[in-house]
N, C-alpha and C positions, 0 to 999 in steps of 0.2 A: 939174429944178427943181420941177416940179409935184408929183412924188412926195414930195420933201423937205418941201414946203409942207404937203401933206396929213398927213404924219406929225407935223409940228409942231402942226397944229391938233388932231389926235387926242390928242397928249400933253397939250396945254393943257386939253382937255376932261376928260381923266382926272384931271388935277391939281385942276381946279375941283370935280369930283365927289367926289374924295377929301377935299378941304377941307370940303365941305358935310357929308359923313358924319362927319368928325372933329368938326365943330361940334355935330352932333346927339348924338354919343356922349360927348364930353368936356365939353360945356357951355361952349365958347368963346364962344357967343352964344346965350343961351336964347331970344331972340326969333326964332331960325330957324324955330320952329314956326309962326309967323305967316305964313310963306311956303310952308308945306306943307299944302295943303288937300285933297288927294285921299285917298280911303279907304285906298289902299295906303301913302301917306305916314304917315297916322295909325297904321296897323298897325305899320309899321317903327319909328316913334317909341315906340310902346307896348312893343314887344318889347325895344328898347334900355333902356327904363326898368325893365322887369322883370329883365333881366340885371344891371343896375346895383344894383337892390335886393338881389338875392342876394349880390352882392359886399359890399354894405354890411352887410346883416343878419347875415352869417356871418363877418365880419371878426373876427380875434382881438385886434388892437390897438385900444384904446379911442379913441385920438386919430384913427386912420385911420377908424374907424367913425363918429365924430362928424362929421368933415369930409365923409365920403361922404354921410351922411344930410342934412347941411345943403345940399349940392349937389343932392341928389335933391329936396329940398323946393322949390328954385327951379325945377327942371325940371318937376316935376309941376304946380306952379302955372302955369308957362308953357303946359303942355299943356292944362289946363282953360280957360285964357284963350283959346287958339287954337281949341279944340274944346269949347265949353261945352255942346253938346247930345250929346256922346258920354259915355254912362254909364260906360264903361270908364275914361275919363280921371279921373272923379271917384272911382271905386272905387280906382284906384291912388294917387291923392292921399291918400285916406283910409287906405289900407294903409301908406303911407310915414309919415304923421303918427302913426298908432298905433304903428308899429314904433319910431319915434324916441322916442315917449313911454315905451315900455317900456324902452328903453335909458337914457333920462334919469332916470326914476323920480322919486318924491317929489311934493310939491305943485307943483313947477315943470313937471310933465308934464301938468297938468290942462288947460291951454289947448290943448295938442296933441290930447288925446283929444276935447275939445269940437269942435275943427276937423275931426277925423277923423269923428266922428259926423255932423256937418252935411254933410260931403262924401258920405258913404255914403247918407245920406237923400236927397240930391240925385240920386244915381245911381238909387235906387229909384224916385223920381218920374219919371225919364226912361225907364228900362227895368229893371224888377226882375229880368228874366231874363238880363241882360248877364253875360257870362263865367260862364255856368251858375249864376247866383244868388250870385255872389261877394260882392255887397253885403250879402246876408243873412248869409252866412258870417262876414264881417268884423265886422258889427254884433253878431252873436251872441257872438263871442268878446270883443268890446269890452265888452258889457254884463256878461260874466262876470268880466272881469279888473279893471275899475275899481271903486273904492270906491262904496258906496251913499250914499244921502242921509244927512246933509246935505253930505257932502264932494263927491260927484259923482253920476252917474246910474246906477251899477251896479244891476243888477236880474236875478236868476236866472230869473224867469218870462219876461222879455223875451228873455233869452239863449236859453232853450230854444225859444221861439216862432220866433226867427229861424233858429236852427240846424236845426230840424226842417223849416222851409220850404225852406232851402237843400238839405237832404238829399233832399227830394222832387224837387227840380229836378235834382240831380246825385248819385244814390244811390251811384255807384261812385267818386266823386271822392276823391282822397287828402287834400286839405285839410279838407273837411267831415267826413270820418270821423275824422281825427286830432283836430280840435277838438271834435267830439262826445264823443270818448273823454275829452278833458280835462274836459268838462262833467260827465260821469258820474263821473269820479274825484273831482271836487269834491263830488259827492253821495254818495260812498262806494259807488257801484254798479259794482263792479269787473267783474262778468260782462258787463254791457252795454258797459263801456269796452273790454274785451278783444275783443268782437265787432267793434266799430268799428275797433280797431287792426288786426285781421286783415284787415278789408275794405280799410283803407288800405294794408296791406303788399302787396296784390295789385291795387291800383288801376292802371288803364291809364296808360301814359306820356302826358304832355301835350305837344302840339306846341310846339316852341320853349321848353320849360320843363325840359329835361334837367337843368340845373344845380340848379334849385329842387327837382326830384323827388329828386335824389341826397341833398341835405341833409335833406329831409323824411323820407326813408326811414330815415336814421340816427336821427332823432328818434322815429320810430315804433318802431324796435327798442328804443331806450332806455326809452321809456314802457311798452312791452309787457313788458319784463323787470321793471319796477317793479310792474306790475299782477299779473304771475304770482307775484311774491313776496308780495304782499298776499293773493292767493287761497290760497296755501299756508299762510300764517301763521294 
């Protein structure tokens, strides 16, 4: 009887653990973050958010994409509420908001880019080195992509400043080299763009980011083909 009782307790514990993880990954209760305060819990929550962002960002169906981004916004807001002093939480909230703004487009996206900028600046104030300078990377591309004054805050000088700061922090990173290539393409400096795309193509794999690396490498190859065409013409 004792063995059966112990097995029953173990099964119940496994069910409780599985339900907790399901809530974390699927958003059955976004307030679950409030009860996960250890560094490891934060790391696992962040990894889950990153994987879900990949699924949302690279989804082909627009309705699925929109629904996924709206769910991610709730989750990233919950994460910054539970961990307000974690720069990485603010970075990922900013990334999610800017990604959704890019998907949404038009004037309706401006409030999302403003929120993204504010979140990334909060991350910088807490720890500008977090995630190898990712706040600088994301701010740099945000300044490059949004319209300038009087519509929004777009500024190529600010973009270059943040992107070069991020590069100094993470010179072999796939994202920073890819986005610097985009910056130089905007400037018509295709040789510089090509150098950064080659650097991105041989960037070291990132822990827990295999899915993101796979999609980014596809983008790197596509952009490199465009740059090579420009250099030949």
